[in-house]
DOVO-563181 format. One line per field, with one value per atom (N, C-alpha, C): residue number from 1; residue in three letters; chain; atom name; y, x, z. Coordinates in pm, whole numbers. Atoms other than C-alpha are relative to their C-alpha. Layout:
<figus>
n	(NUM, ...)
res	(ALA, ...)
chain	(A, ...)
atom	(CA, ...)
north	(Y, ...)
east	(X, ...)
up	(Z, ...)
</figus>
This chain:
<figus>
n	(1, 1, 1, 2, 2, 2, 3, 3, 3, 4, 4, 4, 5, 5, 5, 6, 6, 6, 7, 7, 7, 8, 8, 8, 9, 9, 9, 10, 10, 10, 11, 11, 11, 12, 12, 12, 13, 13, 13, 14, 14, 14, 15, 15, 15, 16, 16, 16, 17, 17, 17, 18, 18, 18, 19, 19, 19, 20, 20, 20, 21, 21, 21, 22, 22, 22, 23, 23, 23, 24, 24, 24, 25, 25, 25, 26, 26, 26, 27, 27, 27, 28, 28, 28, 29, 29, 29, 30, 30, 30, 31, 31, 31, 32, 32, 32, 33, 33, 33, 34, 34, 34, 35, 35, 35, 36, 36, 36, 37, 37, 37, 38, 38, 38, 39, 39, 39, 40, 40, 40, 41, 41, 41, 42, 42, 42, 43, 43, 43, 44, 44, 44, 45, 45, 45, 46, 46, 46, 47, 47, 47, 48, 48, 48, 49, 49, 49, 50, 50, 50, 51, 51, 51, 52, 52, 52, 53, 53, 53, 54, 54, 54, 55, 55, 55, 56, 56, 56, 57, 57, 57, 58, 58, 58, 59, 59, 59, 60, 60, 60, 61, 61, 61, 62, 62, 62, 63, 63, 63, 64, 64, 64, 65, 65, 65, 66, 66, 66, 67, 67, 67, 68, 68, 68, 69, 69, 69, 70, 70, 70, 71, 71, 71, 72, 72, 72, 73, 73, 73)
res	(MET, MET, MET, ALA, ALA, ALA, ALA, ALA, ALA, ASP, ASP, ASP, ASP, ASP, ASP, ASP, ASP, ASP, ASN, ASN, ASN, CYS, CYS, CYS, ALA, ALA, ALA, ALA, ALA, ALA, SER, SER, SER, PRO, PRO, PRO, ALA, ALA, ALA, LEU, LEU, LEU, SER, SER, SER, LEU, LEU, LEU, PRO, PRO, PRO, VAL, VAL, VAL, THR, THR, THR, SER, SER, SER, PRO, PRO, PRO, VAL, VAL, VAL, GLY, GLY, GLY, THR, THR, THR, PHE, PHE, PHE, VAL, VAL, VAL, ALA, ALA, ALA, HIS, HIS, HIS, ALA, ALA, ALA, ALA, ALA, ALA, ARG, ARG, ARG, LEU, LEU, LEU, PHE, PHE, PHE, PRO, PRO, PRO, ASP, ASP, ASP, LYS, LYS, LYS, ALA, ALA, ALA, ALA, ALA, ALA, VAL, VAL, VAL, ILE, ILE, ILE, GLN, GLN, GLN, GLY, GLY, GLY, GLY, GLY, GLY, GLU, GLU, GLU, ALA, ALA, ALA, LEU, LEU, LEU, SER, SER, SER, TYR, TYR, TYR, ALA, ALA, ALA, ALA, ALA, ALA, LEU, LEU, LEU, ASP, ASP, ASP, ALA, ALA, ALA, ALA, ALA, ALA, ALA, ALA, ALA, ASN, ASN, ASN, ARG, ARG, ARG, LEU, LEU, LEU, ALA, ALA, ALA, HIS, HIS, HIS, ARG, ARG, ARG, LEU, LEU, LEU, MET, MET, MET, GLU, GLU, GLU, GLY, GLY, GLY, GLY, GLY, GLY, THR, THR, THR, LYS, LYS, LYS, GLY, GLY, GLY, ASP, ASP, ASP, ARG, ARG, ARG, VAL, VAL, VAL, ALA, ALA, ALA)
chain	(A, A, A, A, A, A, A, A, A, A, A, A, A, A, A, A, A, A, A, A, A, A, A, A, A, A, A, A, A, A, A, A, A, A, A, A, A, A, A, A, A, A, A, A, A, A, A, A, A, A, A, A, A, A, A, A, A, A, A, A, A, A, A, A, A, A, A, A, A, A, A, A, A, A, A, A, A, A, A, A, A, A, A, A, A, A, A, A, A, A, A, A, A, A, A, A, A, A, A, A, A, A, A, A, A, A, A, A, A, A, A, A, A, A, A, A, A, A, A, A, A, A, A, A, A, A, A, A, A, A, A, A, A, A, A, A, A, A, A, A, A, A, A, A, A, A, A, A, A, A, A, A, A, A, A, A, A, A, A, A, A, A, A, A, A, A, A, A, A, A, A, A, A, A, A, A, A, A, A, A, A, A, A, A, A, A, A, A, A, A, A, A, A, A, A, A, A, A, A, A, A, A, A, A, A, A, A, A, A, A, A, A, A, A, A, A, A, A, A)
atom	(N, CA, C, N, CA, C, N, CA, C, N, CA, C, N, CA, C, N, CA, C, N, CA, C, N, CA, C, N, CA, C, N, CA, C, N, CA, C, N, CA, C, N, CA, C, N, CA, C, N, CA, C, N, CA, C, N, CA, C, N, CA, C, N, CA, C, N, CA, C, N, CA, C, N, CA, C, N, CA, C, N, CA, C, N, CA, C, N, CA, C, N, CA, C, N, CA, C, N, CA, C, N, CA, C, N, CA, C, N, CA, C, N, CA, C, N, CA, C, N, CA, C, N, CA, C, N, CA, C, N, CA, C, N, CA, C, N, CA, C, N, CA, C, N, CA, C, N, CA, C, N, CA, C, N, CA, C, N, CA, C, N, CA, C, N, CA, C, N, CA, C, N, CA, C, N, CA, C, N, CA, C, N, CA, C, N, CA, C, N, CA, C, N, CA, C, N, CA, C, N, CA, C, N, CA, C, N, CA, C, N, CA, C, N, CA, C, N, CA, C, N, CA, C, N, CA, C, N, CA, C, N, CA, C, N, CA, C, N, CA, C, N, CA, C, N, CA, C, N, CA, C, N, CA, C)
north	(64, -725, -150, 144, -1084, -76, 81, -1361, -25, 26, -1434, 126, -126, -1066, 31, -28, -1095, 26, -18, -1105, 104, -103, -812, 139, -139, -439, 47, -45, -244, 46, -52, -80, -111, 103, -311, 22, -28, -136, -44, 40, -237, -137, 131, -599, -77, 68, -711, -77, 70, -970, 90, -81, -813, -19, 29, -976, 60, -65, -779, 106, -106, -553, 138, -136, -185, 58, -53, -99, -48, 54, -324, 77, -76, -143, 139, -137, 201, 2, 5, 104, -24, 30, -39, 123, -120, 269, 112, -104, 496, -19, 27, 324, 30, -17, 338, 145, -140, 693, 79, -65, 872, 134, -135, 1214, 5, 2, 1105, 12, -18, 1195, -134, 121, 906, 31, -42, 1096, 147, -140, 1416, 32, -41, 1593, 151, -144, 1943, 80, -71, 2044, -24, 33, 1918, -142, 132, 1624, -50, 66, 1377, -103, 92, 1188, -140, 136, 814, -5, 0, 884, 56, -60, 1109, -92, 93, 860, -119, 113, 574, 40, -47, 778, 19, -21, 876, -134, 133, 514, -69, 61, 398, 64, -67, 663, -50, 47, 555, -144, 140, 186, -9, 3, 255, 49, -49, 456, -106, 105, 177, -113, 106, -81, 42, -51, 138, 0, -1, 154, -139, 135, -224, -80, 75, -318, -97, 102, -641, -66, 79, -820, 65, -45, -793, 39, -36, -691, 134, -128, -416, 84, -87, -123, 83)
east	(70, 989, 21, -25, 1069, -130, 118, 831, -83, 76, 737, -62, 61, 640, -127, 115, 356, -128, 122, 94, 14, -23, 231, -23, 16, 166, 128, -111, 397, 122, -111, 610, 64, -64, 871, -18, 21, 818, -139, 137, 452, -30, 23, 487, -106, 115, 142, -68, 73, -62, -107, 100, -292, -138, 130, -583, -17, 12, -513, -109, 101, -798, 65, -51, -756, 45, -35, -751, 136, -130, -450, 110, -96, -265, 17, -7, -351, 69, -63, -252, 151, -142, 78, 72, -59, 149, 10, -1, 61, 117, -116, 330, 131, -125, 592, 29, -18, 538, -127, 123, 269, -29, 23, 320, -13, 15, 311, -147, 137, 0, -59, 72, -245, -109, 109, -525, 21, -9, -512, -125, 124, -831, -6, 14, -861, 110, -111, -518, 17, -9, -586, 54, -59, -384, -35, 25, -463, 111, -112, -171, -51, 36, -168, -41, 35, -175, -141, 133, -481, -108, 95, -656, -24, 13, -586, -82, 74, -716, -148, 140, -1033, -70, 59, -1094, -28, 21, -1053, -117, 115, -1297, -131, 121, -1552, -31, 21, -1503, -58, 51, -1561, -144, 139, -1876, -94, 84, -2011, -21, 13, -1939, -91, 87, -2106, -146, 136, -2409, -54, 50, -2435, 59, -62, -2230, 100, -86, -2048, 87, -89, -1750, 29, -35, -1687, -122, 122, -2042, 18, 2, -2090, -110, 98, -2262, -74)
up	(-109, -875, -12, 2, -781, -17, 27, -877, 125, -120, -517, 59, -44, -475, -78, 85, -728, 78, -78, -452, 109, -102, -252, -58, 41, -262, -67, 82, -493, 80, -78, -223, 83, -80, -69, 150, -142, 266, 46, -32, 249, -58, 59, 150, 78, -57, 254, -113, 106, 65, -61, 70, -194, 63, -60, -12, 139, -132, 309, -4, -6, 420, -14, 19, 333, 133, -131, 703, 48, -36, 753, -71, 78, 475, 60, -53, 618, 135, -132, 973, -13, 22, 849, -56, 59, 635, 103, -103, 929, 96, -87, 1138, -72, 74, 862, -37, 39, 736, 29, -45, 937, -66, 54, 778, -152, 147, 411, -36, 47, 213, -42, 36, 192, -101, 87, 19, -32, 42, -184, -80, 67, -291, -5, 15, -428, 67, -60, -305, 149, -142, 48, 14, -23, 181, 139, -128, 458, 17, -24, 610, 34, -39, 673, 146, -142, 1048, 21, -14, 1015, -58, 60, 783, 93, -92, 1026, 122, -118, 1321, -34, 40, 1131, -23, 23, 1024, 133, -132, 1384, 74, -63, 1511, -61, 68, 1250, 42, -40, 1335, 141, -138, 1705, 7, 1, 1634, -56, 59, 1414, 100, -100, 1685, 115, -106, 1948, -44, 55, 1718, -28, 16, 1701, -116, 108, 1394, 60, -59, 1467, -107, 85, 1315, -133, 134, 944, -82, 73, 852, -68, 71, 600, 61, -65, 766, -103)
</figus>
């Protein structure tokens, strides 16, 4: 890994700053490889596309319920 890559995610295809929000990473990964497993639990896998869609649904529900901006709900 090059010295100027020290602040980026490990995968060269996902060279985002380490300080990027998790949602940014998931959305980017969903565009690059939507069918790859993002989460594996008990033999069940959830793709990056499915994780991104679920996160977006949750975000919209929180906003509809009054959560605003970057507040922790």
